[in-house]
N, C-alpha and C positions, 0 to 999 in steps of 0.2 A: 621746213622752212626754204625758203627760195630766196636767193639773192642774185644780183648782177653785179658785175664788175667790168670795165671798160678799160681797154689799153690799146694804146696808138704805139705798135712797135717802130723803131727808126728807120729799118730797111724796108718796110712796105708801107705803101699810102694808105692799106686797108685797115680800117680798126677791125681788132680782136677781140670779142666778145666772150665772155665768161658764163655761165649759168652754174650754179651751186644748189644742189637738193641734198638734203639731211633725212635719212628717215633709217630709225632703231639702231644709231651708232654708227650706220654707213654714209659716208660722204660721196656724193656723185656730182662728179665737174664735167662741163662739156664746153669744149670752145670752139668756136666758129668765126669766120669772117663776116663781117656787116653786108647784106645782103644775100647770105648763103642760109638763110634760115630754112630751106627746104633741106639741106644737111642736117642742121640740127634736129629737125622732126625725126628725119630717118635715123639717128645717132640714139635718140631717146626712146623710138617704139623698138628698136632693137634690141636695147638695153631691158626694156618692158617685157619683152617675148622671153628674153635669155632666162631658161632655167637655173643658172646659178647665181642670180643677183635677185635681192626681194623687191625689187623697183617692178610694179604692175601697170597695168595698163591705167587703172583709178591715177596712180602718180603721175604717169605720162600727160595726161588729161589736166591734172592740176598744175603742172610745170607749164604747157602749153599754154592754159588760161592764164597765168601767173604773169606770162611774157606777152599774153595779148595775141598770142597766133590761134590760126582758127581751127576750131575742134568741130567735130558732127557728134550730135547726141541721140 
């Protein structure tokens, strides 16, 4: 399950966006500033290759596809 939530903090003009992914009872939440999707992709991929998590590269592709971010096949 992928969900997005948008927030605009009062102190910053940049919109903070959140992405949530749930897999096997684990909830993964990523926050990033609008326009800094590269940071989001890096965080998702770092989590996917971390052996301590059950998120894998296929899950990372699903998240990025769901957000409309480019992936290579």
